[in-house]
Each structure stands twice: as C-alpha cells, then as structure tokens.
C-alpha positions in Angstrom: 27.8 -30.2 7.1 28.5 -33.9 6.4 31.2 -36.5 7.1 32.3 -39.9 6.1 33.3 -43.0 7.8 33.9 -46.6 7.3 30.8 -47.2 9.4 27.9 -44.9 10.7 29.4 -44.6 13.9 32.7 -43.3 12.6 30.7 -41.0 10.4 28.8 -39.5 13.3 32.1 -39.2 15.2 33.8 -37.4 12.3 30.9 -35.0 12.0 30.7 -33.9 15.4 34.5 -33.8 15.9 34.4 -31.0 12.9 31.9 -28.8 14.8 34.6 -26.9 16.8 36.0 -25.9 13.4 33.0 -24.0 12.3 31.8 -20.9 14.1 29.5 -18.3 13.2 27.0 -16.0 15.2 23.6 -17.9 16.0 25.2 -21.3 15.4 23.6 -24.3 16.7 23.7 -27.8 15.9 21.5 -30.9 17.0 23.3 -33.8 18.8 20.7 -36.7 17.8 21.3 -36.5 13.9 22.3 -40.0 12.8 22.1 -41.7 16.3 18.8 -43.3 15.2 20.5 -45.5 13.0 22.7 -46.7 15.6 19.9 -48.5 17.6 20.0 -52.0 17.0 16.8 -52.7 19.1 
C-alpha cells in the first residue's frame, strides 16, 4: 500500500489512516515505515 501527501508526515498519516480499510487473514503492518525520514537530528 502507498499513500501521497503534501509532506512526508501527511503521506505517512494517510497511509496509516487507510489501514482499517484493508483486512485479510494473517495481515500485519509495520509502524516504523517512513518515520526515519521525519527525524531532523
């Protein structure tokens, strides 16, 4: 699954907000995808 947004943060939010619309047996998802790009350290 992919998602778009004006910023990386919005794209990540859009992707994770869409997760409840997808459901199948054995489904899992990672919650860290894209978050590394948000670190401004």
